[in-house]
N, C-alpha and C positions, 0 to 999 in steps of 0.2 A: 766395664771392668771384668764382667763374667766372660764375655767373648774373648777378651785379651788373655784371661787366665786359661781359657780352653785352648787357645792357640799356643800358649807357652807349654801347656801339658802335652799337646800333640807334638810340638817340636821336640820336647824332651823324650817322648816315646820313640820318635823317629831316630833321634840321636842315639838312644839306647840300642835300638835294633841295628843300626848301622855299626856301632862299636862291637856289638855281639857278633854280627856277621864277619867283621874283620878278624876278630879273635878266633872264631870257630874255623874260619877258612885256613888259619895257620895249622890247625890240627886235622884238616881234611885229608892230608896225605897219609897220616897215620890211619885214619878210618878206611881210606881206599886200600892201603896195603893189607890191613887186617881183613877187610871184606874179601879181597881176592885170594889171600892165603888161606882164609877160613874155608872159602868155597872149594879151593883146590884140594885142601886136606879132606873135606867131606867127600869129594869126588874120588880121591885115592882110597879112602876107607870103603866107599861103596864098591870099588873094584874087587875088594877082598871077599865080597858076598856074591854068591852065585847069581848068574843071569842079571847083570847090571843093565839098566835101560837108559836110553837117551844120552849115551856117553858123549858123543860128538856135539850134541846140542849143549850139553853142560860145559864142554870145553870152550865152545864159542861164546858162552855167557861170561867167561872170565875176562876177556878183553873189553866186553861191553860194560861189565861192572867197573873196570878200571877207567873207562871213558867217562862214565857218569860221575865217578869220584873226582876225576880231573875237572869236570864241569863245575863241581862244587867250589873248587879253588878259584875258578875263573868267573863265578857267578857275579853279574853286575848289580844285582839287587837282592833284597831279602826274599822276594817272591821266586826269583830264578834259583836262588840257593835252595829253597824248600822243594822246588820241583826236582832239582838234581839229586837231593837227598832221598826223596821218595823213589825216584827211578833206581838209585843204587840199592835201596832196601828191597825194591820189587825184584830186581835181578838176583840178589842173594837169596831171597825167599823162594823164587822160582827154581833156583838151582837146588835148594834143599827139598823142595816139593818133588822135583824130578828124581832126586836121589832116593826118596822114600817109595816111589812107585816100584812095584815088582817085589817088594818085601812082604813077609808074612803078616806084619803088623805096621802098615804105613803110617797110621795115625800116631802111634807111639814113637816112630822114628822121626816124624816131622815135629813133634811137640818140643823137644829140647832146642832145636834150631829156632823155632818161632819165639819161645820164651827168651832165649839169649838175645835175639835181635831186638825185641821190644825193650828189654831191660837195658842193654848196652847202648842203645841209641837215645835213651830218654833225655840225656843232657844235650843232645845235638840239635834239638829243635828250638827255633827262636820264638815261634808263636804257638799258641795252643792249637790252632788250626793245622799247623804243620805236624804236630804230634799226632793228632787224630788221623791225618792223611797217611802218616808213616805206619801207624798201627793197623789201619785198614789195608795198606799195601802188603803187609805181612800176614795178617790174620785172614784175609780173603781166601787164601789157599787152604785154610782149614776146612772150608765148607765141603769140598768134594770128599774129603776123608770122613767127615762127620755124617754125611748122608749115605756113606757107603754101608750097605747092609751086611757086608762081610765082617765089619768091625764088631768086636764084642761089646756088650753093654758096659762092662767094667772099663775097657779102654776108652770108650766114648765119654763116660762120666768123669773119669779121672783126668783125661786130656782136657776137657772143657774146664774142669776145676782148676788145674794148674795153669792153663792158659789165662783164665780170669784172674788168678792171683798175680801172674806176671804182668797182666795189663794194669791192674790196680796199683801194683808196686811201681811200675814204670810211670804211671800217671802222677802218683804222689812224688816220686823222685824228680820228675820234670818240674812240677810246681815248686818244690823246695829249692831246686837248683836255680830256677828262674828268679825266685824271691831273693836268694842269696846274691845272685849276679846283679839284680836290680839295686839292691841295697849298696853293693860295692860301687856300682856306677854312680848312684846318687851321692855317695860319699866322695868319690873322685870329683864330681861336679862341684860339690860344696867347697872342697879344698882348692880346686882350680879358681873358683869365684873369689875365695878369700885372698888368693895370691894376686888378683888383679883389681880388687876393689878396696876402698877405704872402709874399714870396719865400723867407723862411727856413723858415716852418712850414707853408705851404700853407693857412693859415686865411684867412678873409676879412679884408680891410682894415677899418679902423674905419668908413670912409665907406660901404662896400658892406654891411657888417653892419647898420648903422643903416638903410640904405635897405631891405634885406630885412625888417628888423624892422618898419618902417612899413607895408610891404605886408602882412605877416602880421597886424599889429594891425588893419588895415582889414578883413581877412577875418574875424578873430576877432570884431570888433564886429558885423559883418553876420550871422554865423552863431550868435553867442552861445557859441562854443567858448572854452575857457580858453587863455591864452597866458602863458608864464612865462619869465623870464630867469634864468639861472644864472651868477653872476659868480664867476670863479676867479682866485686870486692865489697864486703859488708862494711858499711860506714861505722866508725867509732867502735870497732869491735874490741880493741884493747881496753877501752874505757869500761865496756860491759864486763869483761873478765875481771878487771881490777875492782870494780864496784860490787859485783854480784857473784863472783866466783866462776870457776871454769865449768861447773855443772850447768849454770845458766847459759854460758857461751856454747856448750855442747848442744843444749836443747835448741838454741837458735840455729846452729849449723844443721841439725837434723831437720828442723822445720823448713829451712831454705831448700835443702836437698829434696824433701818430699814434694814441695811445690814445683820444683823444676821437673822432677820425674813425671808428675801428673800433667803438667802443662805442655810437655814436649812430645814430638812424634816418636814412634818406635825407631825410626831411622836416625834420630838425633842421639848424641852421646854427651853425658855430663861427667866431668872429671874434677876432682879436687886437687888443685896444683900445690896447695900448701896453706896451712893456717885457715884464714877466712876467704881465700881466693879460689874461685871456681871458674871453669871454662866450659862453654857449650859448643859442641861441634855441630854445624848445621849444613849438611849436604843438600845441594839443590836449592839453596836460598842465597840471595844476593845481600848486599849490605843494607839496602833499604828495607827488605823484608826482616832482616835481623834486628834493625833498629826498631821497627814496629813491634816485634816480639819482645824486645827488651823493655819497651814502655809498658807492654801488657804485664810482663813479669814483675815490674816494679809495683804495679797496683796489687797484684796477687800477693807479693811478698809483704806488703804493708799489713796484711792480716795475720802474719806469723807473730805469735806473742813474744814480746821482748820487755823485760822488767823495767828498763830505763827509758821506754818510749817506743816510737814507731820504728819498725825495721826498714831501713833504707839501704840501697846498694848503689855503687857507682859502676857504670858499665862502659866497656870499650868494644867497638865493633871493627873488625878488619876482615876483608875478603881476600882470598888467595889470588895472587896476581901471576901473570906469565913470568916464568923465570925466577919465581920466588919460592923459597922453601917453606915448610910448615913452621920451622923455628923462627924464620923472619916474619911470617904472618902473625905468629903468636906474640912476638916482640912488638909489632905495630899495634896489636890489640891491647897489649899491656900499657903502651904509651898513651893510647886513647883513653884507657881507664884512668890513668894518672891525671890526664887532662880533665876528665870528669870530676876527679877529686878536687883539683885546683879551681874548678868552676863552681864550687859550692856543694859538691856531693849530691846524691839522690838525682842523678841525671845520666844521660847517655851521650857519648861522643863517638863519632866515626873517625877512624884513622885517616890521616892524610895520604 
């Protein structure tokens, strides 16, 4: 169970990263336009100061920045997205660094750009490692100015102080934004799960079960693998509700669902079709394998507490046949279950 929970957590983290990637890529155009226009504005401002340096190199950096921003939009993975973002930050920072060269106080000229870049991009990183990489890509250009002996002590001290404040603020902002986005993502997942599951038992709703069955049937037809439906109906369930109340019936339904979820494979699916009727989707299993599973489930379900006696189920098995739809297969499984009822209950029948 621990390994399964770890896999589910990893899958959830990956789903969150992928959703965040898609959402941020929609705003990457805004980031790219802002980065290019900001760099161009800084270049024009530098032209107003005497003896500007590296003008043509800074001009060439503008289309390069736009290219990296475009790669953000087209990034196929979270890792590629992070690399494209870091490259964009690096070109913008380099443009600012070149603009500060040749001024009388380069460290102070570079400080506002570095602080703005670190703060404004704090929301744009998906992982903590990407935030660290982006901060390094920007702040690495501080080093030449810091070790420059022409900088005054006051400039150096205050530049490092404000750079550190911007770094800490950006870090806290990144964590808070990630926490908010993760909570929103988890809430969306919970709402999505509620819309496709039965709230009492945790089994799939009828509509979602049939949707997944259609998908599995398409895959089975394409691969030639078997696909089987196992239809389960609790015996004498109305008598249980009439004699002991619906709370007792609900407890039995939850107990049955728990047994099914624990006994089945991750690739299998359980749906509550209505009342006390459940259906199990078994990809890759033929009718004989499904019948063996049904007999094993009957033994396991007998251990579920029931106030009026032993819990028993009647089961019908039907495999998907060539030229037959999921609805037709489900109908055959239902008829097989009814045959099991007529045969005395607590038994398994395979559809004709």
